[in-house]
Structures are given as C-alpha cells and as structure tokens.
N, C-alpha and C positions, 0 to 999 in steps of 0.2 A: 506494500499500499504505499503510495505518494502521499506525501504531507507536507504542508506547505508552513514554514515557521518554527521547525523544530531545532534550527541550527543558532538559536541567542541562549547564551544562559547568564544568569543574573546571579550576579557575586555581592552580598552581601557588603563584604567592607567596603569592595570597586565602590559601589554606588553610595556607601558611606562617606567614603572620602568626596566622593564626585561634587556632590549635594551639602558637604559640608556638615552632617549631623551625624549622629552617632547611630549605630545599628541596629537599635530598639526600634524608633519610626520607620527605619527600611524594612526591620521584621514586620512589623505591624502592616506596611503598604504589601509587603506580600503577601500577606495573610490574607489580606481581603482582596487583591488579585486573582490569588489562589478560590476564594470562595465564589468571585465572580468569573471562575475557570478560564479565567486571561494566560494563568501559569499552571505549571505543576510543579511540585516537588518531586524528585525521584534519588533515591536512596544512592550514595555512589556519584552522581551527576549533581546535584544541586536543583536551582529552579531554574526552569528552561518556559520558554515563550510556548505555551501549547499550540503543539501543531495544529493548523486547520487539514480536516479530510477533505477531498475534494468530491470524495463520494458522496459525501453528508453535505454540500452545498447547497442543494436544493431543499433537503431538511430544514438547514439552519434557514433559508428564508420564510419556510413553511411556518415554523415556529415563532420567529419575530410578528410575522402577521398574525398569528394565533394570540398573541400577549399583549397585541394591540386590542384585537378586539373582546379577549377577557379583560381588561382595562375596561373597553369599552362599555360592556355588559355592567361590571361592577361597579362603575360611574354613573347607569343610567340613574337619572334624578337628579345629579349633585349637581352643584354649580362650578364653576371655574374658579379656584382662589384668585383671589387680585394678584400676588405675583406671581404666579403662572401665566394669568393673561398680559402681565407687564414683562415678562421676558419673553414671552412670544413677540410681542411685538418688537422687542429691543432687536430679539434676534431675525425676525425679518427684516428690521431695518437695516442691520448690521449686513446683513445678505446680499442688498442691495447695492452696496458699494463696496463690497472687496472685489480684490483683484480675483481672476481666477491662479488658484496654485496648489498645493495640496496640502499647506498648513491651513489656507481659507479653507479649504473644503473639510480638513479633518475639525476645524475648528466648528464651524460651521454643523456638522454631526453630531461631535462633542455636545454642542448646546439645545439639540434635539434632542438627544440621548439624556442628557441630563435633568430636562424640563419636564418630559414624559414621566421618566423614572422616578423624579421628585413629585407630580403629583396623583400618581398611584393613588388610588383609595386604599391600598392595604400596602403595607411593608413588604411582607414576602412576596405581592405582584409584583412591585416596585423593581424588586431585588430581581426576579425572574428576568423582567425585560430588559432592564440594565446588563445583564449578562448576554439577553439572546440579542440585544442591539449592538455589543462591542461586537461580539461575533461576528455580525454583519457588518458593522464597520471593519475591520479588519477584510473581510473578502473584498469588500469595496476598493478599500486602499491598497491593496494588494492587485488590486485590477487597475490601478492607477484611473481610478474614475473621475477625480478633474480634468483629467486630460478628455474623457470621452464628452461628443458632441450634445449639447441639451441638460447634462450635467448639473450644471449650477443653474439652470433653468427650471428645471424640476424641484432643487430642492425651497428657491424662491416660490416658487408657486404652491408648495405643500406649506412652508413656514406661513405664509399669506393666507391660504385657505383655513392655517391652524388657527391663527390671529382671529379672522372672523368668525369661527366657531365659538373661540373664548368670548369676542367681542359678544354674541349672542347669549352666553353664557353658560352652556351646557359641556358640560366636561364630556361628556360620552362619543359627542357629535368632535371634539380634539383627536380623542380616540380613533376615530370611526377615518378621520381625514387622514391620519399616520397610517391606517392599514389599509387605505386604499393607493396611498403613494405610491410611487415607482422610485424608489428609494436605493 
C-alpha cells in the first residue's frame, strides 16, 4: 500500500529548540495532534505524520461531508452564535482580497475548519469534524489545490454562502452549505 506523508518524523527536542519552548508544551501539542489523528507515535520510531492512504481518499471526503451533515442535523433549530457569524464574515472578507498562494489557501481552509468545529453543538462532534476536516485539508494540500483553476472562487463562494446563512441565523444552514460545497 502506497501512502502519502509517512516520511516526516517529529522530534520533541528539535521542535522545542526550534520554537524556543520546553518539551512539555511540545508533548502536549503532539498528543492533541495524535488525538486528531494527524500524527502517530510508533515505538522505536517516534512521532510521525500520519500517512494518507490513497485507497481511502474517497471515503475521507465522504466522512467530511457526513460530519457536516451530522452537525447540521444536531444544530437544527439553533441560532448562530454571534462570534461564529462575525468570524464567517471576517473570513469571507479576507478571502476576497488574499493573493492566490499555498499559505493563503491553507489559512482560509484553517479558518473554515476552526469556525465550523468551534460552532459544533457538541464537543465530540466538533472534535470529529476537526479531525475529518484536517485530513481533507491534507489531501487538498497534497494536490496543490491552490494551483487549480477555480479553487479560490469556490472557497470564496462557500464563505459568502456560509456568511449569508449565518446572517439568516440558522446554524444548521451554515453546516448544510459546507456539506454542499466543493471544498
């Protein structure tokens, strides 16, 4: 089985030195990343970036959509928190003016991910949504999605639709728009 992303080993000491912190916060971050299934700790090897399995790619996309639909179902009848609305409007505004680059693509996707996970009506659902979304972002980064024609237009349209749904006040609609989006 060919995998993507298995060649990067993360060393606590090196990371601590690079970021100028002790190993304790690095260990905590790595534990959080392991919880989100972004890294794996392997005996005798260390912490590695979790590989992406090309055979699972379609399922990974289906899982993200299913998570958005589950969030929409759980949020039925709930109002959009003010901070969620503000964050969506701000993210949409920023997306309109950024240059097309890998960094701006990742920043926009991270905003969408954080906003959608933070607004989830249940913490377990939010954590699952975050993990599924990160896996999808990793696939899109591996594809160099920022270079694809129309990618930024689709992101901008998704953010505009989510901001409009948030303005209307229905949290379930925000998640419905994300489930329908071609992210």
